[in-house]
C-alpha positions in Angstrom: 36.0 48.0 -17.0 34.6 51.2 -15.5 36.2 54.5 -14.7 37.6 54.1 -11.3 40.5 55.6 -9.3 43.2 53.3 -7.8 41.9 51.4 -4.9 43.6 51.3 -1.5 44.0 48.0 0.4 40.9 47.1 2.4 39.3 44.1 4.0 36.2 42.7 2.3 34.4 39.5 3.3 34.3 37.3 0.2 31.3 35.2 -0.7 31.3 31.7 -2.2 35.0 31.0 -2.0 37.3 28.7 -0.2 39.0 31.8 1.4 35.8 32.7 3.1 36.7 30.4 6.0 39.9 32.4 6.7 39.9 35.3 9.2 39.8 38.7 7.6 43.1 40.3 8.4 44.2 43.9 8.2 47.0 44.6 5.7 50.2 45.9 7.1 50.4 49.6 7.7 53.4 50.0 5.4 54.6 48.3 2.2 58.2 47.2 2.1 60.5 48.2 -0.8 60.2 46.1 -3.9 64.0 45.8 -3.8 64.0 43.1 -1.1 66.1 40.2 -2.2 64.0 37.1 -3.3 64.4 33.7 -1.5 66.3 30.9 -3.2 63.5 28.3 -2.8 59.8 27.8 -3.5 59.0 29.2 -0.1 58.9 32.8 -1.3 56.5 34.8 0.8 57.2 33.1 4.2 60.2 35.1 5.1 63.3 33.8 7.0 63.3 34.4 10.7 66.3 33.9 13.0 66.1 34.6 16.7 62.7 36.4 16.3 64.0 39.0 13.7 64.1 38.7 9.9 67.5 38.7 8.3 68.3 41.9 6.5 68.3 40.0 3.1 65.1 38.0 3.9 62.3 38.0 1.4 59.1 39.7 2.4 56.3 37.5 3.8 53.2 37.0 1.8 51.3 39.6 3.9 54.0 42.1 3.0 54.2 41.5 -0.7 52.3 44.3 -2.6 50.3 43.1 -5.5 48.8 45.5 -8.0 45.6 44.4 -9.8 45.3 46.1 -13.2 41.7 46.0 -14.2 40.4 45.9 -10.6 36.9 46.8 -11.5 36.4 44.0 -14.0 34.6 40.8 -12.8 37.8 38.8 -12.2 39.9 41.7 -11.1 37.3 42.7 -8.5 37.0 39.1 -7.3 40.8 38.9 -6.8 40.8 42.3 -5.0 38.1 41.2 -2.6 39.5 37.8 -1.7 43.1 39.0 -1.5 42.1 41.8 0.9 40.1 39.3 3.0 43.1 37.0 3.2 45.2 39.9 4.6 47.3 40.5 1.5 48.5 43.9 0.4 46.6 44.7 -2.8 46.0 47.9 -4.7 43.7 48.2 -7.7 43.8 50.4 -10.7 41.4 50.7 -13.6 40.5 52.8 -16.6 41.4 55.5 -17.4 45.0 54.1 -17.0 46.7 57.4 -16.8 50.5 57.6 -16.1 49.7 59.3 -12.8 47.3 56.6 -11.6 49.7 53.8 -12.8 52.7 55.4 -11.1 50.8 55.7 -7.8 49.4 52.1 -7.9 52.7 50.5 -9.0 55.0 52.2 -6.5 56.7 49.6 -4.4 54.9 46.7 -6.1 56.4 43.2 -6.0 53.9 41.9 -8.5 51.4 43.2 -11.0 48.6 41.1 -12.3 46.9 42.3 -15.5 43.2 41.4 -15.5 42.0 42.7 -18.9 40.6 41.1 -22.0 42.9 39.7 -24.6 41.9 42.3 -27.2 43.4 45.2 -25.1 46.0 43.2 -23.3 49.0 44.4 -25.3 48.1 48.1 -25.0 47.6 47.8 -21.2 50.8 45.9 -20.6 52.7 48.5 -22.5 51.2 51.2 -20.4 51.8 49.5 -17.1 55.5 48.4 -17.4 57.2 51.8 -17.3 55.8 52.3 -13.8 56.9 49.0 -12.2 60.0 48.5 -10.0 62.7 46.6 -12.0 62.4 43.6 -9.8 58.6 43.2 -10.0 56.9 40.1 -11.4 54.6 40.8 -14.3 51.6 38.3 -14.5 48.3 38.0 -16.1 45.1 35.9 -15.8 44.1 35.7 -19.5 42.5 32.4 -20.7 45.1 32.1 -23.5 48.8 32.0 -22.6 51.1 32.0 -25.6 50.1 35.4 -27.0 50.0 37.3 -23.6 53.4 35.8 -22.6 55.0 37.0 -25.8 53.4 40.4 -25.3 54.6 40.7 -21.7 58.1 39.5 -22.6 58.3 42.1 -25.3 57.6 45.0 -23.0 59.0 43.8 -19.7 62.7 42.7 -19.2 62.0 41.3 -15.7 60.3 38.1 -14.6 57.1 37.2 -16.4 54.6 34.5 -15.2 51.3 33.6 -16.9 48.3 32.4 -14.9 44.8 31.2 -15.8 42.3 30.7 -13.0 40.1 27.9 -14.4 36.9 29.3 -12.8 34.8 32.4 -13.1 34.3 35.4 -10.9 31.6 33.7 -8.8 32.7 30.2 -8.0 30.3 27.9 -6.1 31.0 27.5 -2.3 33.5 24.7 -1.7 34.4 24.4 -5.4 37.8 23.3 -6.6 39.7 26.4 -7.7 42.5 25.3 -10.0 45.0 27.9 -11.4 47.4 27.1 -14.3 50.8 28.6 -13.9 53.0 29.1 -17.0 56.5 30.4 -16.5 57.8 33.0 -18.8 61.3 34.4 -19.3 63.4 35.2 -16.3 60.9 33.5 -14.0 62.9 31.8 -11.3 61.5 29.5 -8.6 61.1 32.4 -6.2 59.1 34.3 -8.7 56.8 31.3 -9.4 56.4 30.8 -5.7 55.4 34.5 -5.2 52.6 34.0 -7.8 51.6 30.6 -6.5 51.5 32.0 -2.9 49.1 34.7 -4.0 46.6 32.3 -5.4 47.0 29.6 -2.6 46.3 32.4 -0.1 42.9 32.8 -1.7 42.2 29.1 -1.4 43.2 28.1 -4.9 45.1 25.0 -6.1 47.9 25.8 -8.5 49.7 23.6 -11.1 52.6 24.2 -13.4 52.3 23.7 -17.2 53.6 25.3 -20.4 51.9 28.0 -22.5 51.7 25.6 -25.5 50.1 22.7 -23.5 47.7 25.2 -21.8 46.6 26.7 -25.1 46.2 23.3 -26.8 44.0 22.2 -23.9 41.9 25.4 -23.8 41.3 25.2 -27.6 39.6 21.8 -27.0 38.0 22.4 -23.6 37.0 26.1 -23.6 36.9 27.2 -27.2 35.2 24.1 -28.7 32.6 24.3 -25.9 31.9 27.8 -27.2 32.1 27.1 -30.9 30.0 23.9 -30.8 27.2 25.6 -28.9 27.5 28.6 -31.2 27.2 26.5 -34.3 24.4 24.4 -32.9 22.1 27.3 -31.8 22.9 29.2 -35.0 21.8 26.2 -37.0 18.4 26.2 -35.2 17.9 30.0 -35.0 14.8 31.4 -36.6 13.0 28.1 -36.9 9.7 28.8 -35.0 8.3 25.5 -36.1 10.7 23.8 -33.7 9.5 25.5 -30.6 6.6 23.0 -29.8 9.1 20.1 -29.9 11.7 21.3 -27.3 12.7 18.6 -24.9 14.0 18.9 -21.3 17.5 18.0 -22.4 17.4 20.7 -25.1 16.3 23.3 -22.5 19.1 22.2 -20.2 21.6 22.8 -22.9 19.9 26.1 -23.9 20.1 27.3 -20.3 23.7 26.2 -19.9 24.7 28.1 -23.1 22.7 31.2 -22.5 25.4 33.3 -20.7 28.2 32.1 -22.9 26.3 33.0 -26.1 24.9 36.3 -25.0 26.7 38.5 -22.5 30.0 36.6 -22.8 30.0 36.0 -26.6 32.5 38.7 -27.5 34.8 37.5 -24.7 34.8 33.9 -25.9 35.1 35.0 -29.6 38.2 37.0 -28.7 39.7 34.0 -26.9 39.0 31.7 -29.8 40.8 34.1 -32.2 43.7 34.7 -29.8 44.4 30.9 -29.5 46.6 29.6 -32.3 45.3 26.1 -31.7 41.5 26.9 -32.1 41.2 26.1 -35.8 43.0 22.7 -35.4 40.4 21.8 -32.7 37.6 22.7 -35.1 39.1 20.4 -37.7 39.2 17.6 -35.2 35.6 18.2 -34.3 34.6 18.2 -38.0 36.1 14.7 -38.2 33.7 13.6 -35.5 30.8 15.2 -37.4 31.9 13.4 -40.5 31.6 10.1 -38.6 28.1 11.0 -37.6 27.2 11.9 -41.2 28.6 8.5 -42.3 26.4 6.7 -39.7 29.1 5.7 -37.3 27.1 6.5 -34.3 28.2 3.4 -32.3 31.8 4.4 -32.7 31.1 7.9 -31.4 29.2 6.5 -28.5 32.1 4.3 -27.6 34.5 7.2 -27.8 32.3 9.4 -25.7 31.9 6.8 -23.0 35.5 7.5 -21.9 34.1 10.4 -19.9 31.8 8.1 -17.8 33.8 4.9 -17.1 31.5 3.8 -14.2 28.3 3.8 -16.3 26.4 0.5 -16.6 27.0 -1.8 -19.6 24.8 -4.3 -21.3 25.4 -8.0 -21.7 27.8 -7.4 -24.6 29.9 -5.0 -22.6 28.6 -1.9 -24.3 27.5 1.2 -22.5 23.7 1.6 -22.1 22.4 5.0 -23.2 19.1 6.6 -22.3 17.4 9.0 -24.7 16.1 12.0 -22.7 
């Protein structure tokens, strides 16, 4: 994150996102008090209008809810700021140095705070933010691991806590599916979950509920093993100049696919691997597959791997045909 003062709400046209087709709206001129009573259903953010006027105890609409993005100059934080402002949401950003004065100003009247910082500094940042939040605010995060951040947030925040994980990067392809995992923490009632879900659906995302344990078990196998298997593979081949004349197109495709992960994002993925309690079990499972390969059970591995491509053609014996490229 870079040194940047707290941002004020502004409208910015996003690029490459489902929300780009939405009109850019101007945020409301004023932000309602965070003490507004929450709705009792999953329609938080839509308000309750009777005879053209909101009830005194109605929840604020989604364009009145103030969201603070902590880490607003990081890649994901900046993306959320841009798309939320373009969707007409009230957003305010704050970034390092996270001084008490900057945090107090940004968090004033906030209904929700979303912490967008790496796992390595998450505990420190959450501890710094919480004293400045209104007591009714929802504390959320976007970290790629969920059990540890939820425990850290629940330790420092007595109010509602909700974990999230956008399963895409800061520059998604146009028209891409944008799933966001939602993991309820302590004191998270339906209206709090709805507030968080409404924030992401307003940006064109698709949300789904899960638990922190299921999330981390899945990410250990999907995200962390993708990183570790590439890391181990390219480490094994490193420094062997005699291999360079033999590189194939399929090797170069894997090399190009892994480049960003193993260079500029290597420390990020290494931190996520260490922060996930299920990572080492996933490595042990992968080692079993390597042991099958070492024992010569390649057909068995091919049959297992074919699960991912059920529509591939099969030979006369019902086995999947594989092409070596």
